C-alpha positions in Angstrom: 59.5 21.7 -89.1 56.6 22.9 -86.7 57.3 24.7 -83.6 56.8 22.0 -81.0 58.9 19.5 -82.9 61.9 22.0 -83.2 61.8 22.6 -79.4 61.8 19.1 -78.6 64.7 18.5 -81.1 66.6 21.5 -79.6 65.9 20.4 -76.1 67.7 16.8 -77.0 70.6 18.4 -78.4 70.7 20.4 -74.9 70.6 17.6 -72.7 73.6 15.8 -74.9 75.7 18.8 -75.8 78.6 20.1 -73.5 78.3 23.6 -75.2 74.9 24.2 -73.8 75.2 22.4 -70.6 74.9 24.5 -67.3 78.1 26.4 -66.4 80.3 25.4 -63.9 79.9 27.1 -60.5 81.3 30.7 -60.2 81.8 32.2 -56.8 81.0 35.5 -58.2 77.7 34.1 -59.5 77.3 32.5 -56.0 78.1 35.7 -54.0 75.9 38.0 -56.1 73.0 35.6 -56.0 73.2 35.6 -52.2 73.3 39.4 -52.2 70.0 39.5 -54.5 68.1 37.2 -52.0 69.5 39.0 -48.9 68.0 42.3 -50.5 64.6 40.6 -50.9 63.1 40.9 -47.5 60.2 38.5 -48.1 62.9 36.1 -49.5 64.3 35.4 -45.9 63.4 31.5 -45.1 61.4 31.2 -48.1 64.7 30.9 -50.5 68.4 29.7 -49.7 71.3 30.0 -52.0 73.4 26.9 -52.0 77.2 26.9 -52.4 76.7 26.2 -56.3 74.9 29.5 -56.6 71.4 27.7 -57.2 68.7 29.3 -55.4 66.5 26.6 -53.4 62.7 27.0 -52.5 62.7 25.5 -49.0 59.1 24.6 -48.9 58.9 22.8 -52.5 62.4 21.9 -52.9 62.5 23.7 -56.3 65.8 24.4 -57.1 66.4 27.3 -59.8 70.0 27.2 -61.4 72.6 29.8 -60.6 72.2 30.7 -64.1 71.3 29.1 -67.6 74.0 29.9 -70.5 71.4 31.8 -72.5 70.1 34.0 -69.5 71.2 35.2 -66.0 69.3 35.3 -62.6 68.0 38.4 -61.5 65.2 38.1 -59.1 62.9 36.1 -56.8 59.4 36.7 -56.5 57.2 36.0 -53.5 53.6 36.6 -53.7 51.2 37.1 -51.0 49.0 34.0 -50.9 46.3 32.9 -48.3 48.2 29.6 -48.4 51.0 31.3 -46.2 54.4 32.9 -47.3 56.4 31.4 -49.7 53.6 29.6 -51.2 53.5 31.2 -54.3 56.8 32.1 -55.8 59.0 32.4 -58.9 62.8 32.7 -60.0 63.5 35.4 -62.6 66.1 35.2 -65.4 67.0 37.5 -68.5 69.1 38.5 -71.1 69.0 42.5 -71.2 69.1 44.3 -74.6 70.6 47.7 -74.7 67.3 49.3 -74.5 66.0 48.4 -71.1 64.3 45.4 -72.2 65.2 41.9 -72.8 66.1 39.7 -75.5 64.8 36.8 -73.7 63.2 36.1 -70.3 62.3 33.0 -68.2 60.3 32.8 -65.1 60.0 29.7 -63.1 56.7 29.6 -61.0 55.5 27.1 -58.0 52.5 27.5 -56.3 50.9 25.3 -53.2 48.3 23.6 -55.2 44.3 23.1 -54.0 43.5 19.8 -53.6 41.5 19.7 -56.5 43.9 21.2 -59.1 44.7 19.5 -61.9 47.5 20.1 -64.9 44.2 20.8 -67.0 42.5 23.3 -64.5 45.9 25.2 -63.5 46.7 25.3 -67.3 43.3 27.0 -68.2 43.9 29.8 -65.4 47.8 30.7 -66.5 46.4 30.4 -70.4 43.4 33.2 -69.4 46.4 35.2 -67.7 48.5 35.1 -70.5 45.9 36.0 -73.0 44.6 39.3 -70.5 48.2 40.4 -70.4 49.0 39.6 -74.5 45.5 40.0 -76.0 47.0 39.6 -79.5 48.6 36.3 -78.6 48.1 33.7 -81.2 48.6 30.1 -80.2 51.2 28.1 -82.2 50.4 24.6 -80.8 51.9 22.6 -77.9 55.7 23.1 -77.2 56.4 19.4 -77.1 55.0 15.7 -77.0 54.5 14.7 -73.3 54.3 10.8 -73.6 54.8 10.0 -77.2 54.6 6.1 -76.4 52.2 6.4 -73.8 54.4 4.5 -71.6 54.1 6.8 -68.1 50.6 8.1 -68.3 50.4 8.9 -65.0 53.5 11.2 -64.6 53.7 14.9 -64.2 55.7 15.2 -67.8 52.6 13.1 -69.3 50.4 15.4 -67.8 52.0 18.5 -68.3 50.1 21.0 -70.8 52.0 23.4 -72.9 51.4 26.1 -75.7 53.8 28.2 -77.7 52.2 31.9 -78.6 53.1 34.3 -81.3 53.4 37.6 -79.5 53.9 41.1 -80.6 55.9 43.6 -77.8 57.2 47.0 -78.4 56.6 46.4 -82.4 58.6 43.2 -82.6 57.5 39.7 -83.0 58.3 37.4 -80.0 57.6 34.1 -79.0 55.9 33.2 -75.8 56.0 29.6 -74.1 53.8 28.1 -71.2 54.2 24.9 -69.3 52.1 23.9 -66.8 52.2 20.6 -64.4 51.1 19.5 -61.0 53.8 17.6 -58.9 53.7 16.7 -55.2 50.9 19.3 -54.3 52.7 22.2 -56.0 51.9 23.7 -59.5 54.8 24.0 -61.7 54.6 26.9 -64.4 57.4 27.8 -66.9 56.9 31.3 -68.8 59.7 31.7 -71.4 59.8 34.6 -74.0 62.2 35.3 -76.8 62.2 37.8 -79.6 61.5 36.2 -82.9 59.8 32.9 -84.1 60.7 29.2 -83.0 62.1 28.5 -86.1 64.1 31.6 -86.7 67.7 30.8 -86.1 70.4 31.6 -88.4 73.1 29.4 -87.4 75.6 31.6 -89.2 74.8 34.5 -87.2 76.7 36.1 -84.2 74.8 35.1 -81.1 73.2 32.0 -82.7 74.1 30.0 -79.7 72.2 32.2 -77.6 69.1 32.2 -79.7 69.3 28.4 -79.7 69.4 28.4 -75.9 66.4 30.9 -75.8 64.1 28.3 -77.5 65.6 25.3 -75.4 65.9 27.0 -71.9 61.7 27.1 -71.4 61.5 23.2 -71.5 64.9 22.5 -70.1 63.8 24.7 -67.0 60.7 22.6 -66.8 62.4 19.4 -66.7 65.0 20.9 -64.5 61.9 21.7 -61.8 60.4 18.4 -62.1 63.7 16.8 -60.9 63.5 18.8 -58.0 60.0 19.9 -56.6 59.1 17.6 -54.0 62.3 16.2 -53.4 
């Protein structure tokens, strides 16, 4: 099974499987997330933490979940921008390893789009950034079929561009996923990176459910972002 079809298949499992659904609200997680946002000076007025622990970007409406089953929220990023404070931001998640690195990472970015920005032009820009950061990245193909039946050609999902890459980090093989689209005047960019190849899952191994989550979470985060940006 090619990587993109595996990702789509696993995503369908994630949407129907209680085991891979988002965790119930946890007061401790909510308190921790509020502490992290309060400790990020530039985040004041840009992000707010909701009662369920989710982090909401005020300008775009993006809601970053309190956590995903395989990765934990650990940071927000507020980048300098000519369009103003809060118009170029990101939410970071990760599952740390025991060596100061991570088994998997996820970042959800939203950036105020220029009037002439399209999903294609934004994807090309972010693709170049990825290749500059990891010159050995080898494309594996799109992560999913946007609109296989051609029923919604104008939707942000149908216009989305995606690619999976094989990359080498610290001598180990990782997969890096890039998904980009434009919705309601905002560019949505998802970057997810995890150890191993898209098809390297041993269901009998301890931690296999986390590995499945690694391969789902990027596409799931994209669907979540589409449902909140512009709302």
